[in-house]
N, C-alpha and C positions, 0 to 999 in steps of 0.2 A: 533541275531536281524538283522545283515547285510545280512545273507543268506535268512532270511524270507522276508525282503524287496526286495531282488534281485528276488526272485521267484514271489512275488506278482506283481511287476511292470515290470517284464521281461526285466531288464536292464542287458546287458552283463557286468559281474563283472570284466572282464579283460580290458575293455575300461576305460581309465583314467577318462573321463567325467562321465561314468557310475558309477564308484566308488564314485565320488563326490555326484552324485544324490542319490545313495543308502545310503551313509553315512548321507546325509542331511535328507532323509526320516526317517531313523532310529533314528537320533537325535531328530527330530520333534516328533515322536511317544513317545519316552522316556520322553521328556520334557512335553508333553501334559498329560501323565499319572502322572508324578511327580507333575505338577501344580494342577491337579484335586485332587490328594491324599493330598497335602499340603495346598490346597485351596489358592494358590498364583498365580493369573492370569499372573503376569510378567514372571514366570518360563515357563508357557505354550507358551507365545509369544516370548520367547527368540530366538528360531530358525528363526523366521521370521525377527527379527532384524539382525541376522547374515546373512541371505540370502540377505537382503537389502544392508548390507555392502559389501557383495561379488559382488552384481550387480553393486554397486557404483564403485568398483575397476575395474570390467571388462568392463562395459558400463554405465558410470554415466549419459550419455545423456538421457537414458530411465528414470533414477531416476529424472532428472531435469523436464521432461515433466509430469511425474507422480505427482511430487510435485505441478506443475501448476494446474493440474486437481483437486488436493485436496484443494487448497486455497478457492474456492467459497463455499465449504461445510465444511470447518474447523470450529471447535468450541473451544471457550476459556475455559480452565480448570484451576481452582485454584490449586496451589501446596502448600505444607507445607512451612512455613517461609514467607508467604506473597507474594510468587512468583506466576506467571501464565504463561501458555504456550498455543499455538494453536495446537490442534490435528486434523488430523495427519500432518499438513503442517510443523510445526516448527521442529519436529524431523528429517524430511527429509532435511530441511535446514542444520541441524547439520551434517547429513551424507555427504551432498555435500560439506560443508565447510571442513570437515575432509578429504574428497577425494581430495579436492583442495590442502590442505597442503601436502598430500602425492604425488600428481601428479606433482606439480610445480617444486620441486627440481630435479625431474628426467626428466622433459620435458620442461625446461625453454627455450630451443632453439626453440621450436615450437611456442612460444608466439609471436604474431604480435606486434612488438615494436611500430608500428604506432598507434595502439590502445592505448598504454600507454602514447604516446606523444601527443595524440589528445587534443585540448584545453578543451574539456568537461571533459576528464579524469584528466587533470592537475587541473582544477577548483575543481573537486571532491576531489583530493588529498589535496588541500589547506583546504577545509572544514573539512576533516578528521584529518588533522594535528592539526588544532585549537581545534577540539573536544578532542583529546588526551591531549592537553595542559590544557584544562579546567577541565579534569578529575583529573589531578595532583593537581590543585588548588581548587578542589571542597570542599564545606562545608560538604559534606557527601560522602566520598570517595567510600564506599561500593556500594551505590546506583548508583553512576555515573559510576563506573567500570563495573557493571552489564549492564548498558545501552550501554556502549561502546562495550561490547562483543556482545550484541544483534544487534547493528548497524553493527558490522563487518561481521556477517554472512548474513545480508541483502545485504550489498554491494558486498560481495564475490559471493553470489548466483545470485542476480538479476541484478548485473551490469557486473561483470567479467565473470561468467559462461554464462550469457545471451549473452555477447559479443562474446563468443566462439560458442554458439549453435544456435543463431538467425542471420543467414547470408544471406539467399536467400528466394525466394518465398515459397519453400517447408517448411522451418522453420517457416515463418510467418503464413502459414496455420496451421501448427501443433500447434503453440501458440494459435491461435484463436480458434481452435476446442477443444483443451484440456481444455481451460478456459471456453469456451462458453457452452459446453454440460452440465457440472454439474451446472453452473450458471442458465442455462435455466430451468432445472428440479427443482432446489431449488426455483426459482421464481414461477414456476407453483404450487409447493407445498404450498408456502406462500399465493399466490393469492387464491388458492382453500380454504385454511383454513380461510382466511380473509373473503371470501364470506359468510361463515357460520355465520359471525357476521354482515352481511349486509354492509361490507366495512366501518365500523364505525372508526372514528379517534382514539377513546380511546382504541380500541382493537388491533391496528396494532402491537405494541411491543410484545404482547403475542403470535402473530402468527409467529414470526421470529425465535424462538428457533428451533433447536440448532445452526443455521447457523450464525446468526447475533446478535450483542450486542444490537442494537437499530435501529430504523427506519432511522436515519440519515446515519449510516454506510451502511445500505442496499440500500437506494435510491442513495447515492453518488457513490457506486460501480457500480450500474446499469448505472448511467449517464456517468461515465468516461470510462466504457467499451463499451458503445453503439457505439462509432466511429469505433472500431475494427469490430463489427458485421455489421454495415452499409456498410463500405467499403469492407468487406469480400465478399459482393455480386458481386463486380467487378471482382473477381477471377474466377467466374463460369458462364457458359453459361446461359442466361436468360431462366427461366422456367425449368431448370434442377432440379433434386431432392435436390442437395446441395443448390441451389439458393433459392428454396422454404423454406427449413429449416431455412436459414438465414433471409429471409423476415418474416417468422413466429417469429423468435427470436427477431427481431426488434420490432414487435408488442407486444410480451410478455414483453420485457423489458420496453417498454413505458407504458403498463398497470401497471406493477409493480411500476414504478416511480409515476404514477398518484395516485395510492391508497396508497402510502407510506406517503403522506401528508408532504413532506419535502420541505420547501421553498428553501433551498440551491440547491437541485437537480433540481427544476423547473428553477431556475435562470441559472443553468449550461447548461441546454438544449438550452436556448435562447442565452447564451454567446457562446456556441459551434458554432452556425451559424455566430456570429460576428467574432470569432477567425478565422474561415475558410476564411472569406473575408479579414481579416487583413493579413493573410498569402498570399492569392492570390494576393493582391494589394501591397505587400511589405511594409506594414504599421507597422510592428512589432516594429521597433525602435521608431517610433513616438508614438505608443500606450504605450510602456513602459515609455517613457519620460512623457507623459501625466499622467499616473498612479502615477509616482513618484512625480510630481508636485502637484497632487491632495492630496496625503497623507501628503506631507510636509506642504501644506497649511492648511489641517485639523488639524495637530498637532500644528501649530502656532496658529490657532483659539482657540483650547482648552486651550492653555496656556496663552492666552490674557485675562486679567481681570478675571481669574478663570472661564472661560466659561464652563469648564468641569463639574462644579456643576449644570449646566442647565439640565444635563442628569440624575440627581439623581431621582430614581423612588419614587412613593408613595407606601409605604410598603403594605397598606391594599388593594390597587387596583391591585398590581402586583401578579397575581395568576396563577395557572395552568388552562388552558381552555380545555374542553372536546369536543368542536366542532371546526372544522378547520376554518369555517368562522369567528368565534369569535376570534380565534387565530390571523388571518390576521388583523382583526380590532384592536386588542390589540397591534399588532406589530407597526402599524402606530401611535398609541398613546403612545408608549414606556411603555406599561403596560403588555407586554408579559414576563412571568417569565423566559423563556429560554434566551431571548435576554438580559434582564436586569441583569440576573445572570452573563452573560458574561461581561457586563460592570463593575459589582462589582469586578470581577477578573482582568479585564484590568486596573482598577484604582490601584489595589494592585500591579500589574506588573509594572506600571509606577514608583511607589515608590521603588520597588526592583531594577529597572534599575538605579535609582539615587544613590542607596546605593552601588552597585557594577557594575559600567558601563563597565569595561574593561574585566574582566574574568568571571563575573557572579557568580551565586551561585553553578554552577556545573550541568551537564546533569541530567535530571529527578528529580530535587530537588524542582521544583516550589511548588508542593503540600505540601512538608515538611515545607516550610517557609512562604507561602503567607499570612496565616491568621494573622500574626503579622503586616502586612502592609495594611490591608483592612480599608476601610472608612465606618463607621456605617451607614451613610445616604444612601449608595448604597446597603445595605443589603436586601436580599429577603427571602422568606419562605424556599428556598432550599439551603441557604448559608452554612448549616452545612456540606454539601458535603459528605454524607456517602459513595457514590460510588468512592470517591477519584479521580474524574476527574480533568483535568488540565486546562490550560489557555483558551482553545477554540479559540486560534489564534496562529498558529504555529510560525509566525514571531515574535510575542511578546514573546512567550515562549523561542524561540531561543535566544533572546536578554537577557531575564532574566537569563537563564541558562548558556549561553556562552559569554555574554557581547556584546557590539557593534561590535567588530571585528568578533565575531561568526556570527552575523546577516549579516555583510558585505560579509564574505566568502560564506555563504549559498545563499545569493542573487546573488553573482557573479556566482555561479554554475547554478542557475536557469536562469539567464539572458543569460549566454553563451549558454545554451541548446536552449533557445527560439530563439535567434538571429541566431545561427548556423543552427537550424532546418529550419527556413524560407529560409536561403541561400541554404541549401542542397535540399529543396523541389524544388526550381527553377532550380537547376542544374541536377536533376534526370530526365532522358529521358524516362526510362521504366515506363509505366503507372501502371503496377502491383506493382512494387517496390514503386512508388510514393504514391499509396493509402495506402500501409503499413506504409510508413513514415508519411503521414498525420494523420493516425489513432494514431500513437505514439505521434506525436506533439500535437494534440488536447487533448489527454489524459493527457499529462504532463502539458499543460497550464491550463486545467480545475482543476487538482489537486491543482495547485498553487492558483487559484481563491478560491477554496473551503477551502483552508488553512487559509483564512482570518477569517473564522468563526469556524474552527475546527483544531484539531491537531492530525491527524491519520497517519502520515508518518511511525510511528513505529508499525503499525498494518500490518499483513500479506496481508490483502485484498487490501489495498491502497498502502502501501509502496512498495509492489512487483511491481506494475505497474509503480510507480514513477521512480524507478531506471531502470527497464526493458525498459521503453520507451526511456530513455536517451541512453542506450546501442544500441538500434535499430538505432537511429539517427547517432551514431558514425559509425556503421557498414555500413550503406548506404553511408555515406560520403566516407569511405575508398573504397568501391566498385566503386563509381563514379570516384575517383582519379585513381584507377587501370584501369578502362575502358578508361580513357583519355590517358594513356601511349601508345606510338606508338608500 
């Protein structure tokens, strides 16, 4: 078999790399034949997995960008035992995490200690430390432990590996193009299929397969990645081919958002402009204080004279709407089933927080326990929750599952990123680097805003950009400090 492969592909058998290539081709042919004979696809694909592992050891930078390109078109696949994964992106995360575990002990002297000592990294460490503690005190240790493992490879890949691979303009361009191209064609495909249904509101979810779970995930991803594409045009000469591709990309993403009929994404586009001016005018600290006072006042209002009962829906009127204009009207009247089902779960979350305020119920345990804390008067037609969705407010979910200290450490991480991001923006002199930093900062802030109505940090499409954006801010800060040295 080795000699046959050598003759077919004209590879010098005496060359060390040639022997590896010949051996890999021979192994691939054998596995394909065995897989077909045994009718086991995993056997036929085994050589490609081995080749990927080999590439990860030799040059895992390529694997990192390959994984970024897979994220927009990844699909969620259910596994035995109630588990699920995103293919092909999540297996690539596993490969990169394994590569990191092998690489770090041998190359720890190459690690930039300044990255590890940066305030953003230290805040992230505090968040992860409390996560591990709440896993130990969890009401369901197995579920929480699985969640901690998943969180670990998200942080390793999208924060620490991103911190190593995304350092300069070349890297920022690679990130933008690797993520943008598949997202562009996925959006074109969805818009084309949706056009066959006259862009109707009730047909949008059916047009998203296999790339997106629902229209909220789809529209929110387009909204938070739009700053990268918009500011990507600053890297290229106006009217050049690359510039035109990005301008077309901006238009396609806007069309996709428009016909996704997602209120959160519409709001995100408006808020992106507001956040830009907040950063430009150095108002981030004031904006965060104002937001904190608003939510504190709202919580006090809800708890005064049981005012939270005012938000109880009328069961018969709170229904699913098939037209977007009626959905908007129902939203203003608190009769939209999507919004009111969120309220139903938020009320349950408040009772769960009172039950275990310090360590919570454990990561990823909200769905397991929340039905014991629900209030019947807030129930809707979809409260049976067959899709097993969670709180639809990441900050509430964090408090339920990791307690008030867990919320504090997560907010600390987010606030440090936003405050440092504004400071780094004004310290960055290079225009091309500044637009990359602003893209990352806008993306990070928009994800935080969207988390008020959703909880998708643990998904590859949103969670990847959340941690990756934070890593970019750290790297730009370190570059600025290095440039200031005499």
